[in-house]
Structures are given as C-alpha cells and as structure tokens.
C-alpha positions in Angstrom: 17.7 27.4 -12.7 18.4 23.8 -13.2 20.4 23.9 -10.1 17.7 25.4 -7.9 15.1 22.9 -9.0 17.7 19.9 -8.3 18.4 21.3 -4.9 14.5 21.8 -4.3 13.7 18.2 -5.4 16.3 16.7 -3.2 15.3 18.8 -0.3 11.9 17.6 -0.9 12.8 13.8 -1.1 15.0 14.3 2.2 12.1 15.7 4.1 9.6 13.0 2.7 12.0 10.4 3.9 12.6 11.7 7.3 8.7 12.1 7.7 8.1 8.6 6.4 10.8 7.1 8.7 10.0 9.0 11.9 6.2 9.5 12.0 5.1 6.6 14.2 3.0 6.3 17.3 3.8 3.8 20.1 0.4 3.8 21.7 -2.7 2.3 19.9 -5.2 4.7 21.5 -4.3 8.1 20.1 -6.3 10.9 18.4 -4.2 11.1 15.4 -5.8 8.9 12.7 -2.7 8.3 10.7 -0.8 6.9 13.6 0.8 3.4 13.2 3.1 1.3 15.0 6.1 1.1 12.5 7.1 3.0 9.6 8.7 0.1 7.4 5.5 0.0 5.3 5.8 3.8 4.6 9.4 3.8 3.7 8.9 0.7 1.3 6.1 2.7 -0.3 8.2 5.8 -0.5 11.1 3.9 -2.2 9.0 2.4 -4.4 7.6 5.6 -5.6 11.0 7.0 -6.2 12.2 4.0 -8.0 9.0 3.8 -10.5 9.3 7.7 -11.1 12.9 7.7 -12.0 12.2 4.6 -14.2 9.1 5.9 -16.1 11.1 9.2 -16.6 14.2 7.8 -18.1 13.0 4.8 -19.8 10.9 5.7 -22.7 11.1 2.3 -24.8 8.1 0.1 -25.4 10.5 -2.5 -23.7 10.6 -0.6 -20.5 6.7 0.0 -20.4 6.8 -4.0 -19.9 9.3 -3.6 -16.8 7.4 -0.9 -15.4 3.9 -2.8 -15.6 5.6 -6.0 -14.2 7.5 -3.9 -11.4 4.0 -2.5 -10.6 2.2 -5.7 -10.5 4.8 -7.5 -8.3 5.0 -4.5 -5.8 1.3 -4.3 -5.6 1.1 -8.0 -4.6 3.9 -7.3 -2.0 2.1 -4.4 -0.6 -1.2 -6.3 -0.5 0.7 -9.2 1.5 2.3 -6.9 3.8 -0.8 -4.8 4.4 -2.8 -8.0 5.5 0.2 -9.3 7.4 0.8 -6.2 9.6 -2.7 -4.0 9.2 -0.3 -1.0 9.7 -2.6 1.7 10.7 -4.8 1.9 14.0 -7.8 3.9 12.7 -10.4 1.8 11.2 -11.4 4.1 8.5 -7.8 5.0 7.5 -7.0 1.2 7.3 -10.0 0.7 5.2 -9.2 3.4 2.7 -5.4 2.5 2.7 -6.3 -1.2 1.9 -8.9 -0.2 -0.6 -6.2 1.9 -2.4 -3.7 -0.9 -2.5 -6.6 -3.2 -3.6 -7.5 -0.6 -6.6 -3.9 -0.3 -7.4 -3.6 -4.3 -7.6 -6.7 -4.1 -10.0 -5.4 -1.3 -12.1 -1.8 -3.2 -12.5 -3.8 -6.4 -13.7 -5.9 -4.4 -16.1 -2.6 -2.8 -17.3 -0.9 -5.9 -17.9 -4.1 -7.4 -19.9 -4.1 -4.2 -21.9 -0.4 -4.6 -22.7 -1.2 -8.3 -23.6 -4.5 -7.7 -25.6 -4.9 -4.8 -27.6 -8.6 -4.3 -26.8 -10.5 -1.2 -26.0 -12.8 -0.5 -22.8 -10.4 -1.3 -20.0 -11.1 1.8 -18.5 -14.9 0.8 -18.0 -13.6 -2.4 -16.3 -11.3 -0.5 -13.9 -14.1 1.8 -13.0 -16.7 -0.9 -12.5 -14.2 -3.0 -10.6 -13.3 -0.2 -8.2 -16.1 -0.4 -5.6 -16.1 -4.1 -5.8 -12.4 -4.2 -4.9 -12.9 -1.7 -2.1 -15.7 -3.7 -0.7 -13.7 -7.0 -0.9 -10.6 -5.2 0.7 -13.0 -4.1 3.4 -14.3 -7.5 4.1 -11.0 -9.2 4.0 -9.7 -6.7 6.6 -12.5 -7.4 9.0 -12.2 -11.0 8.6 -8.4 -10.7 9.4 -9.1 -8.8 12.5 -11.7 -11.5 13.6 -9.3 -14.2 12.9 -6.6 -12.3 15.0 -9.2 -12.0 17.8 -10.2 -15.8 17.9 -6.9 -17.0 17.6 -5.5 -14.8 20.5 -8.5 -15.5 22.8 -8.3 -19.3 22.2 -4.7 -19.4 23.3 -5.7 -18.3 26.9 -6.7 -21.3 28.8 -7.1 -19.7 32.2 -7.3 -16.2 33.8 -3.7 -16.6 34.7 -2.5 -16.9 31.3 -3.8 -13.3 30.6 -1.3 -11.8 32.8 1.8 -13.7 31.1 
C-alpha cells in the first residue's frame, strides 16, 4: 500500500510541476483570468511548497521550527519583491487576490516570528485584524506600481516617431 501512495504522490508532483512550468500565455489580451507571461514565479512557489512540506514533515524538533519560520519569512519577502517587480498576472482581480495572499502570508510569517520570540497570547486576533489592512495596502501598492510603470513609459517618448521604435 505504501508503494501505491508513493507512486501517487510522485505522479501528482510531476503533473503539478508540468502544469506550473507550461501554463503561460503570450498574449496579454485573453479570456483566461489566470494567464501570465512566464511561469518562473509559479515554479519558484511550487518548489518552495515542496521544500517546506518536506522540511515540516521530517523535522520535528524545536530548533527546526525556527528554521521553518525563518525560511518562510525570507521566502515571503522574496515573493513580495518578485511580485512587485514582475506583476505576473494580466487580470486585475487575480493579480489583486494573488498579491493580497502574498501580503497576508508575509503578515502571518511576521506574527509567527513574534509569537516564537515572545510567548504572548492573542496573536490570532492580531493576524485576523491585520488581514484586511494588508490586503488593502497590497492593492494600493499594486495600483501605484502600475501608475509608475505607465508614467515612466510615457515620459520616455519625446515624439510620435519614438512610439514606433
């Protein structure tokens, strides 16, 4: 029975990796809401999920919980930076939800670190109160990034001929 479950998990991982690697769209105008230009971000998140899952299953000591929290915090910072650098999704709603999820993940990682450092109760309330605030901040930051991209791109053109090059 263990062999079948290992085979099933391996097959699931291979299919998930192939979908993450090959599911992209080259045209920015499409009916698919989840379309994106490249798959690098999806592959990075997929590999991260595999790594943290394996680490949390096989590492059960209190020392390993520090490692998991630090890895999660550093990766959430990396994911946020990469998200704002690339803005991977074309659809506005999907991009807002995805950015909000990354912001909430960063917020949860910060609270997990604070809970590990200071043994206080009530961090769940702080997390739940902070979720809508973080989601709103992520949406505003995404809109500011798009406005910045639009203004810097338009300012580079000095004449109508420059638009053709």
